[in-house]
N, C-alpha and C positions, 0 to 999 in steps of 0.2 A: 699936141704932141702925142702920137700913138705910143702904146706900150712897147712896140718893137724898136723904137728909136735907140734903145740902149744896146741893141745887138749890133756888133761891129763885124762886118765881113761874113755874115752868116745868112746870106740870102736864101739858100736852099732850106735851111732849118726854119727860117721865118715863114716861108711859104707853107711848109708842112703844118706848123703850129697854127697859123692863121686859118687854114682849111679845117683843122680839127676843132678850133674854137667856133667856127661858123656852124659846124655840124652839132657841136655840144649845145650851142644856143638854140638851134632848131629842135633838139631833143627836149630841152627844158620847156620851151614854148609849147611843144606838142603835149607834154605831160600836164602842163598847167591848163590847157584847153581840153584835156581828156580826149586827145586825138591819138591815133596810132603813131608810134615812133617811126621816123624815117628808116627805110630798109637798109640802105647803104650809108655807112658812117665812118669817118676817119677818126672818130673819137674812141678812146679806150680808157680803162680805169687805172692803168699804171704806165708810167713813162720813165725811161732811163736816159739821162743826159750825160754824155761822156765827152771828154776833150782835154787837151793839155792845159796846164795852168795859164790863165789869161784868156782862154777861149771864150769865157763868159757863160759857162754852163749854168751857174746859179742865176745869172741875169736872165738867161733864156727861160729857165723854169719859172722864175717869178713873173716875167712878162706874160707867160702862158697862163699862170694862175690869175693874173689881173684880167686877161681877156675872158677867162671863164667866169669871172665874177662881175664882168661889165654890165652895168644897168643903164647905159646911155639910151635915151629915147630914139636916137638915130637908127638903132637896130631895126625898129619896126618899119623904117623907111628904106631898108635895104643896106644900111651902113654896117660895116664889119665890126664885130666885138673887139674891144681893146682901144677905146678912144683915148685913155690916159687922163681924162678930166673928171669923170663921174666918181661918185662916192666909192663904188666897188673897185674901180681901177686904182684910185688914189690911196685908199686905205690898204690895199694889197701891196702896192709898191713901197709904202713906207713901213709896212709890217704891223699894222694895227687892226686888220680885218679879223672879225671874230671867228670866221670860218676858214681861215688860213693859218695853219700851225707850222712853224718852222722849227726843225730839229737840227742842231749843230753839235759837233763834238766839243765838249767842255775841256776834256783832257785829251789823251792820246787815242781814246776810243769812246764809242757811245755805249754806255752800260744799259742793261735791260731795265734797271729801275728808272732810267731816264726816258724809256720808251713806253712804259706801262700805261700812263695816262693818255699818251698820244694814240696808242693802239686802241685803247678803249673809246676815245673820242671818234676815231675813224669809223666806228660802227653806228654812229648817231647821224641823224639827219641834219642838214645845215640849219643854223638858227636864224640867220638873216640873209645870207647869200644864196647863190644859185647852186653852189657845190660845196661839199666839205673837202678841203684840200690839205694834204699833208706833204710838206716840202722837206726832204732830208738832204741837207747841203753836203754832208760828208758820209755818203753811204759806204764808202770804202772803210770807214772806221767803225762800222757795226761789228761787235764781237759775236761770237757764236750764239749766245743766248738772245741778244737783242735782234740779230738777223733772223733767228727762228720766229721771234714774235712778229716781226715785219712780214715774214713769209706767210704766216697764218692769215694776217690781215689782207695781204695781196691776193691770196688764193680765194678767199670768200669775202669780197668787199661789199659794203653797203651800196645800194643802187646809185646814190649821188655822191660817192666818195672817189676822189682821185689822188693817187700817190705819184709824187714827182721825186725821183731819186737822182742824185748827182754824184758822179765819181769820175776819176781820171780815165778809167778804161773799163770795159765790160769784165775783164778778168779780175777786177777788184771787188766784184759783187758775186754773191753765191749763185751758182748756175741755176738753182731752183727758183731764185728770185728773178734773175734777168730773163729767164725763159717765159716769164709771165708779164714782161714789160715790153712796150714798144720802144725800140732803141733809136736815139738820135745822136749822131756823132758830129761834134763841132770841130772846126779847124782853127788853127792859130790865125788870128786876123793879120792881114798884110800891114806892114809898117806904115805905108801911106794912108791906109784907112784909119789907123789909130791916131796918127798925127792930125788928120783931118777932123776927127772928133774932138781932140784937144783944142784945136783952133776954133771950131764952130761952137762947141758946147761950153767950153771952159774959158774962152777968151785968152788963151795962152799964145804968146808970140810964136810965129811960125818956126823960127830957127830953134827956139827952145823946145817946142812940141816935137819937131822932127828928131832932135837929138835924144829926147826922152824915149820916143817910140823906138828909135833904132837901138838904144842901149838896153831896153827891156824886151826887144825882139817880139813885139806884138802883144804884150801883156797890158791891157788897157788900164787896169787899176794901178799897177806899179808905175806905168808911164805917167799917169796923172799925179801920183804922189811924188815921183821924182821931179816932175816939172814945177810943182807947187810947194814942196817941203824942203827947206834948206837943210834940215837935219838928215833927211833921207839922202840928199846929195853928199853930205859930209860922210855918212856911214859908208856909202858906196865908194867914195874916194879912198877911205881907209882900207877897204877890202881889196881894191885894185892895186894897192901898194904892197900887199902881202907877198906876191911872188918875188919881190926884191929884198924881202926881209928874212928869207929862210936860208941864207947862205951859211949860217953856222947854227949849232945846236941851241945856243942861248937865244938867238933871234927866233928860232922855231917856237920855243916855249913862250917867249914874250908875246909873239904874234897870236898864238893860240889863246893865251889868257886874255888879251885885249878883245879878241873876237867874242869869246864867251861872256866877258864882262859887258860888252855892248849889247848883246842879246838879253842879258839879265836886266840891264837898265831899261830896255824896251818893255820887258814884262812888268817891271816896277811902275813905269809910267801908265800902262794900261790898268794896273791894279789900283793906282791912285785915283784914276778917273771913274772906275766902275765899282770897285769893292765897297768903298765907303757908302756910296749911294744905295747899293743893294742891302747892306747891313742895316742902314737906317730905315729903309722901306720895310724890311722884315720885322724890325723891332716895333715899328708903328703898327703893322698888321697884327702883331701878337699882343698889342695893348700895353707896351712898355711906356711909362711916363718919360717925358723929355729929361734925359740925364739921370733917370731913376733906374731901379733894379728891374730885371726881367721877371715876368710872372713865373710862377712855379710850373714845372713841366715843359718848359720851352727850350731847355738846354740842348736837347737832341736836335731840334731844328737849327739852332745856331751852329752847332757842330757840323751838321750836314752842309750848311752854307759855306762854312770855312773850308771844308774838304773840297767842295765844288770850286771855290775860288783858288785853292792851291793847285788843283788839276788844271784850271784855266791858265794860271801863271806859268806852269811848266809848258803847256801847249804854246803859249805866246812866245816863250823863250826859244822853243824848238822851231817855231815858224820863222822867227827872226834869223836864227842860224841858217835855216834852209834857204832863206832869201839871200844871205851872204854867200852861201855855197853855190847858188844859182849864178850869181854875178861872177864868181870865180871860175865856174865852168865856162861861161861865156867868154871870159878873158882868154883861157887856154884854147878855146875854139878859134878865136882870132889868131892866136899864135900859130896854131896848126894850119890855118888857112894861108898865112904868109909863107910858112915853110914849104907848103905843097904848091905854092903859086896859084892858088884859087883866085878867081876874079870877083868873088862876092865882096860886098861892102862890109867893112869892119863894124861890129856892134859897138865897140869901145873906141870910136874914132877920137874921142877927147884924150885918150891916153895912148895914142899911136906910138909915141916915142918909146914908152915902156914895152909895148907889145913887140915892136921891132927889135928892141934890145934883147928880150928873152928869145925871140925867134932866131937871132943871129948866134946866140951863145949856146943853144941847145939843138937837139935833133928831133925830128917828128916822133921817133920812138919814145924819147923821154917825155915829150909832151903828152902822148897817149897814156903813158904810165901815170902822169900827174892828173889827167882827167879821171882815170880809174881810181886814183886815191881820193879825189873829191867825191866821186860817186859812192865809194866804199864808206866814207864818212857819213853820207846821207843815210845809207842803209843801217849803219851802226846806231845812228840816232833814232831811227825807226824801231830798232830792237831794244830801245831803252838803255843803251850804253851811256854812262855818265858823259855829259857834253864835253867837259874839259879833256877827258881821256880820248874821246873820239877825235876831237879837233887837234890835240897834240900828235896823235898817230898820223893824222893827215899832213900836218905841217912838216913832220919828220920825213914823210914819204915825198913831199914836194921838194925836199932838199936833194934827193937823189938825182 
């Protein structure tokens, strides 16, 4: 299985990345043999992957990183880098390669203190692999200070360092950074392509796969989760009932509270899975005896970990809320499609009765105002408005 198999509906991007990986492989081979580097190369030191949610921009960046670290002997026989089986490919794809560093936002933004060690590492030579690779999965969440730190590293990179930045759009990244990157724009995968992947790769029943792909409108990860996780289906069902529950003020406040509580429960589940393990690992690294007291001078490290976990918990809650708001936007898109007589297939075919009922009882103008209310809620959450206040304002607006 080649590393590109995880890219769905991105043939053009795959072709560009494969060509760059071949040129990068030729460059490293020439340097190892002390030969002149190839004159023309499609490889560069910084890349910017953009695309809507579900397009697979992080998957594309990680696949490219794996191809750059590929050590398959088939390369010497003319094979393309990115076999997917060698040590370089495998460790990169599972996130354990020593020369591939992944940076993700723990909270709502990437702080400069979270980038210092990474930027410092970017100026070093690869320890075991062929390249030193820095993958920033949430480049849009770099704040001013951390973005400036990245800019300096991108302006003057080490010879064998590659930066892979992922963001929803080029406008989400500082102009000074994006001007130094090669830009690759990914598209939303077709529903048919997503369903095909779920059937072939995950063994999901065709009818379930197509329903999940249609409901998530081409978002591969969400479609896979919806098709395999009963809790995800239950949460989506609750969200899609919300338009019927905002007929009165009491219903608005109750629906908002339930939506926020469900997101908080998601964050709690993630914390239970990750936080305890992280805490125990740090205690062991600091030399704490099993069940004993922490060594002196380590309280600051434990507090820093607690703050990191708190930021991650809030981020998880906001991500869960954003997912619910995305489903709600899709619902009203279907309502508007029926009201305008569009011929497009409904994303929420499983709740067609509810969609048709709302479409009959309202007007396209009211539907557009409701979509705007949902989008305003998402913006408010991005500006750190208290989740309950933001969602209550939205549900009240949906009542109009």
